[in-house]
C-alpha positions in Angstrom: -20.2 8.4 11.1 -17.4 7.2 12.0 -15.5 4.1 11.7 -11.8 2.2 12.2 -10.7 -1.2 12.0 -7.1 -2.8 11.2 -6.7 -5.4 8.1 -3.7 -7.0 7.8 -2.6 -8.1 4.2 -1.3 -11.5 4.0 2.4 -11.7 3.2 3.9 -10.8 -0.1 7.6 -11.0 -1.9 9.4 -7.9 -2.8 7.6 -5.8 -5.1 4.5 -4.4 -6.3 1.1 -6.0 -5.6 -2.5 -4.8 -6.0 -4.6 -5.1 -2.9 -7.6 -3.4 -4.1 -9.6 -6.3 -3.4 -8.0 -7.3 -0.4 -8.9 -4.7 1.3 -12.4 -4.0 0.4 -13.2 -8.1 1.0 -12.0 -7.0 4.5 -13.6 -3.9 5.3 -17.1 -4.1 6.8 -18.3 -1.0 6.6 -18.0 -0.1 3.5 -21.4 -0.5 1.9 -22.7 2.1 5.0 -21.8 5.5 3.3 -23.4 6.9 0.6 -20.9 10.2 0.6 -17.6 10.2 2.1 -13.8 9.3 2.8 -11.8 6.2 3.3 -8.1 7.1 5.0 -5.6 4.0 4.5 -3.1 4.4 7.2 0.0 1.2 6.6 1.7 0.9 9.8 4.9 -0.4 8.8 8.1 1.4 7.2 9.7 -0.6 5.5 6.6 -1.0 2.9 4.4 1.4 1.0 0.7 2.0 -0.3 0.3 3.8 -3.6 -2.3 4.5 -6.5 -1.5 3.0 -9.8 -2.4 0.6 -12.7 -4.6 -2.3 -11.6 -4.5 -4.3 -15.7 -1.1 -4.7 -16.5 1.0 -6.2 -14.4 4.3 -5.5 -16.2 3.6 -2.0 -14.8 4.0 -3.6 -11.3 7.2 -5.2 -12.2 8.4 -2.1 -14.4 7.8 -0.6 -11.7 10.3 -2.4 -9.2 13.0 -2.6 -11.4 13.0 1.0 -11.6 13.1 0.7 -8.2 16.3 -1.5 -7.4 18.0 0.6 -9.2 16.9 3.9 -8.2 17.3 2.8 -4.3 20.6 -0.2 -4.5 20.9 -2.5 -1.5 24.7 -1.7 -2.4 24.9 1.9 -1.6 26.9 2.5 1.7 24.2 2.2 4.0 25.1 3.5 8.2 21.5 1.5 8.6 22.5 -1.8 7.5 22.3 -4.5 10.7 18.4 -5.5 9.8 20.1 -6.8 6.5 21.2 -5.1 3.5 16.8 -4.3 1.9 16.2 -2.8 4.8 17.3 1.1 4.8 16.5 0.7 0.7 12.9 -0.2 2.3 13.0 2.9 4.5 13.9 5.1 1.6 10.8 3.9 -0.7 8.4 3.4 2.1 9.1 7.3 2.4 9.1 8.0 -0.5 6.2 6.9 -2.0 4.4 7.0 1.2 2.6 4.7 3.6 -1.4 6.3 3.3 -4.1 7.2 0.7 -7.2 9.2 1.3 -9.9 7.9 -1.4 -13.3 9.2 -2.0 -16.5 6.9 -1.3 -20.0 7.7 -2.5 -23.0 4.8 -2.8 -20.7 2.5 -0.9 -17.7 1.9 -2.8 -14.4 3.7 -4.2 -14.4 6.6 -7.1 -11.6 5.4 -8.3 -10.5 5.4 -12.4 -11.5 2.8 -14.4 -7.4 2.0 -14.3 -6.8 2.8 -10.8 -5.9 0.9 -8.0 -4.2 -0.2 -4.4 -0.9 -1.3 -4.4 1.7 -2.4 -1.8 4.8 -1.7 -3.0 6.7 -4.2 -0.2 10.4 -3.0 0.1 12.0 -6.4 2.2 12.6 -9.5 0.5 10.4 -11.3 3.5 8.0 -8.3 5.0 5.9 -10.6 5.6 2.0 -9.6 7.1 1.2 -6.1 7.3 -1.4 -4.3 8.7 -3.6 -0.9 7.4 -5.4 1.5 9.5 -8.3 2.3 7.6 -10.4 4.8 9.0 -14.7 5.6 7.2 -16.0 9.2 7.4 -19.1 9.8 5.8 -23.0 9.6 5.9 
């Protein structure tokens, strides 16, 4: 079985956001897959997807503080006509990536106990974000 749909995440402020439930609530055919995989592609160049801590929100805020220090807006970026937060957002998206490949078993993602899907919103006002979700399995 192959199934594909586009999921639109609600707009979020800059930072890291746990979006596992938001994605699963929209994914229509996950229960149809007994064994397979889910590929998620974020269709944006200034946000990212990553898998990390799903319980303690301070991990997300610490991660945001790390990236604000590591990839500062104040650097001498050439690409600056879309705002000071744009080029750093591109760098962060490339460092973290925009896709995930996750195993599926019996209609559920096979995530570790403390793992959740994060959206890294790297713009101050990024807007709604689209994810193409592709399910493959039997």
